[in-house]
C-alpha positions as CSV (number, residue, x, y, z in Angstrom):
1,M,-46.0,-59.6,-3.6
2,V,-46.3,-55.9,-2.8
3,Q,-43.8,-54.7,-0.2
4,V,-43.9,-51.5,1.8
5,I,-40.9,-49.4,2.0
6,D,-40.5,-46.6,4.4
7,R,-38.2,-45.2,6.7
8,R,-37.4,-48.2,8.6
9,N,-36.0,-50.3,5.5
10,R,-35.4,-47.6,2.8
11,D,-31.7,-48.1,3.5
12,Q,-31.5,-52.0,2.5
13,E,-34.3,-51.2,-0.1
14,R,-32.3,-48.5,-1.8
15,D,-31.5,-50.2,-5.4
16,T,-35.2,-51.0,-5.5
17,L,-36.4,-47.3,-5.0
18,L,-33.8,-46.1,-7.4
19,A,-35.0,-48.7,-9.8
20,M,-38.5,-47.0,-8.8
21,H,-37.1,-43.4,-9.4
22,A,-35.7,-44.2,-12.7
23,D,-38.9,-45.8,-14.0
24,R,-40.8,-42.7,-12.9
25,K,-38.6,-40.5,-14.7
26,T,-39.5,-42.7,-18.0
27,V,-43.2,-42.7,-17.5
28,F,-43.4,-39.1,-16.3
29,V,-40.9,-36.9,-17.4
30,D,-39.7,-38.4,-20.9
31,R,-43.3,-39.9,-21.9
32,L,-46.0,-37.9,-20.4
33,K,-43.8,-34.9,-20.1
34,W,-44.4,-33.9,-16.9
35,R,-42.2,-30.6,-15.7
36,V,-41.2,-32.3,-12.4
37,P,-37.7,-32.4,-10.6
38,V,-34.9,-34.7,-12.1
39,V,-31.9,-36.0,-9.9
40,D,-28.7,-37.2,-12.0
41,D,-30.8,-36.7,-15.3
42,R,-31.8,-40.5,-14.2
43,Y,-34.0,-40.3,-11.3
44,E,-37.7,-38.4,-11.0
45,M,-38.0,-37.2,-7.3
46,D,-39.5,-34.6,-6.1
47,E,-39.6,-32.7,-2.3
48,F,-42.2,-35.3,-1.2
49,D,-40.0,-38.3,-1.8
50,D,-38.3,-37.6,2.1
51,E,-38.1,-39.9,5.2
52,H,-42.1,-39.3,5.5
53,A,-43.0,-40.9,2.2
54,I,-44.3,-44.6,2.0
55,Y,-43.8,-46.6,-1.1
56,L,-45.9,-50.0,-2.0
57,V,-43.6,-51.4,-4.6
58,A,-44.4,-54.9,-6.7
59,A,-41.4,-56.2,-7.8
60,D,-40.6,-59.6,-9.8
61,P,-40.0,-62.2,-7.4
62,A,-37.1,-63.9,-9.1
63,T,-35.1,-60.9,-9.9
64,G,-36.4,-58.4,-8.0
65,E,-37.0,-55.7,-11.1
66,H,-39.5,-52.7,-10.5
67,L,-42.6,-53.8,-11.9
68,G,-44.8,-51.0,-10.3
69,S,-45.2,-48.4,-7.3
70,V,-47.3,-46.0,-5.5
71,R,-46.4,-43.4,-3.0
72,L,-48.4,-42.5,0.2
73,L,-48.0,-38.8,1.7
74,P,-49.1,-38.3,5.5
75,T,-52.1,-35.7,5.2
76,T,-50.8,-34.2,8.7
77,R,-48.0,-32.9,6.7
78,R,-47.4,-31.1,3.8
79,H,-48.8,-32.6,0.7
80,L,-49.6,-32.3,-3.0
81,L,-53.3,-31.8,-2.8
82,G,-53.4,-29.9,0.4
83,D,-50.3,-27.6,-0.3
84,V,-49.9,-27.4,-4.1
85,F,-53.2,-27.9,-5.7
86,P,-55.8,-27.0,-3.1
87,M,-57.8,-25.4,-5.8
88,L,-59.0,-28.8,-6.8
89,V,-60.8,-29.3,-3.4
90,E,-64.4,-27.5,-2.5
91,G,-64.1,-26.8,1.0
92,E,-61.4,-28.1,3.4
93,V,-58.8,-30.7,2.1
94,P,-59.4,-33.8,4.1
95,R,-56.6,-34.4,6.5
96,G,-55.8,-36.5,9.6
97,A,-53.9,-39.3,11.0
98,D,-56.2,-41.9,9.2
99,V,-56.0,-40.2,5.8
100,M,-53.3,-40.5,3.1
101,E,-52.4,-39.1,-0.4
102,I,-52.3,-41.5,-3.2
103,T,-49.4,-40.0,-5.7
104,R,-46.9,-41.5,-8.5
105,L,-48.8,-44.5,-9.3
106,C,-46.3,-45.9,-11.8
107,T,-45.8,-49.5,-13.8
108,S,-42.5,-50.0,-15.1
109,P,-42.1,-48.9,-19.1
110,R,-40.8,-52.1,-19.7
111,L,-43.8,-54.6,-18.7
112,A,-44.6,-56.4,-22.0
113,D,-48.1,-55.4,-22.8
114,W,-51.2,-54.0,-21.1
115,E,-52.7,-57.0,-19.9
116,T,-49.3,-57.1,-17.4
117,H,-49.6,-53.7,-16.8
118,N,-53.3,-53.9,-15.4
119,A,-52.3,-57.1,-13.3
120,V,-49.6,-55.1,-11.6
121,R,-52.4,-52.0,-11.3
122,E,-54.7,-54.3,-9.7
123,R,-51.8,-55.6,-7.2
124,L,-51.0,-52.2,-6.3
125,A,-54.9,-51.4,-5.9
126,T,-55.8,-54.5,-3.6
127,A,-52.4,-53.7,-1.5
128,L,-53.4,-50.1,-0.9
129,I,-56.5,-51.3,0.4
130,E,-54.6,-54.1,2.5
131,Y,-52.4,-51.7,4.1
132,G,-55.2,-49.2,4.6
133,L,-57.1,-51.6,6.7
134,T,-54.0,-53.1,8.5
135,V,-52.7,-49.5,9.7
136,G,-56.0,-48.0,10.4
137,I,-56.4,-45.6,7.0
138,T,-60.1,-45.1,6.6
139,R,-59.8,-42.6,3.4
140,Y,-57.3,-42.1,0.6
141,T,-56.9,-38.7,-1.2
142,M,-55.6,-38.6,-4.7
143,M,-55.9,-36.3,-7.9
144,T,-56.6,-38.1,-11.3
145,H,-57.1,-37.3,-14.8
146,T,-61.1,-37.0,-15.4
147,A,-60.4,-39.5,-18.4
148,Y,-59.7,-42.2,-15.7
149,L,-62.4,-41.7,-13.5
150,S,-64.8,-44.1,-15.3
151,Q,-62.0,-46.8,-15.2
152,L,-61.5,-46.4,-11.1
153,L,-65.3,-46.8,-10.8
154,A,-65.5,-49.7,-13.0
155,T,-62.5,-51.5,-11.0
156,G,-64.7,-51.3,-7.6
157,W,-63.0,-48.5,-6.0
158,D,-65.3,-46.7,-3.5
159,V,-64.7,-42.9,-4.5
160,E,-66.1,-39.7,-4.1
161,P,-65.6,-36.4,-6.1
162,L,-64.1,-33.4,-3.7
163,G,-64.7,-30.6,-6.3
164,L,-65.6,-30.1,-9.8
165,P,-62.6,-31.1,-12.4
166,K,-60.3,-28.1,-13.4
167,E,-57.8,-27.6,-16.2
168,I,-54.3,-27.6,-14.7
169,G,-51.3,-27.5,-17.2
170,G,-53.3,-28.2,-20.4
171,Q,-55.2,-31.4,-18.5
172,M,-58.4,-31.8,-16.9
173,L,-57.8,-33.1,-13.4
174,G,-60.0,-33.8,-10.2
175,A,-59.5,-34.5,-6.7
176,L,-61.1,-37.6,-5.4
177,Q,-61.4,-39.4,-1.7
178,V,-61.1,-43.1,-1.8
179,N,-63.1,-44.9,1.2
180,V,-60.9,-47.7,2.9
181,R,-63.4,-50.6,3.5
182,P,-63.7,-54.4,3.8
183,E,-66.3,-54.4,1.2
184,T,-63.7,-53.2,-1.6
185,L,-61.1,-55.5,-0.4
186,R,-63.7,-58.3,-1.2
187,V,-64.6,-56.9,-4.4
188,F,-60.9,-56.6,-5.5
189,R,-60.0,-60.2,-4.7
190,S,-62.9,-61.6,-6.5
191,K,-62.3,-59.5,-9.3
192,F,-58.9,-59.8,-9.6
193,G,-58.9,-63.5,-8.7
194,L,-56.5,-63.1,-5.8
195,A,-56.9,-65.7,-3.2
196,E,-54.3,-64.5,-0.6
197,N,-53.0,-61.2,0.4
198,V,-50.4,-59.5,-1.9
199,L,-48.9,-57.3,0.5
200,R,-45.9,-58.2,2.3
201,L,-46.2,-56.3,5.6
202,D,-43.9,-56.6,8.8
203,L,-45.8,-55.5,11.6
204,S,-42.9,-56.5,14.2
205,A,-41.5,-53.2,13.4
């Protein structure tokens, strides 16, 4: 299952979030050499990891160990694409209560093999669509390396480019819009063999 962590439950899920930030440090800083802030030499956290961030986190049901996660940022506030990398968008950056930005997709460096990594990513992708359909998100925005675009299309994402790719920090990056539609969820569930919802969402709060 994939759980939602936001301002309502972040205190009780503190250990899960710290494990996520530690894995993000290993993946993005140690391996990919991103120049991003690190807290206590252990946790990758930036200015957007605040009370407005929402995390979808896949954890081992037996141990609670972090397996993978993604961060969502409201576009009605300051966010990465709109305020740090607007040069990737031709025209206006999509913003609105129904638009969120996907950032920091991360799978645990402890996963045994690429098959397991892919399985976690498939669940996170499905959870993103389930979450969007549930809470009224019609579009996600995101940045990605151009090398991954073909993978996104092959997976079944309904994406539109927001501008031509540009070289930033020695890498070719592009901005995309992901349309959130029931058809995408049906494609994902069929393609990934998921008969039930993967997202655990407490709507009572």
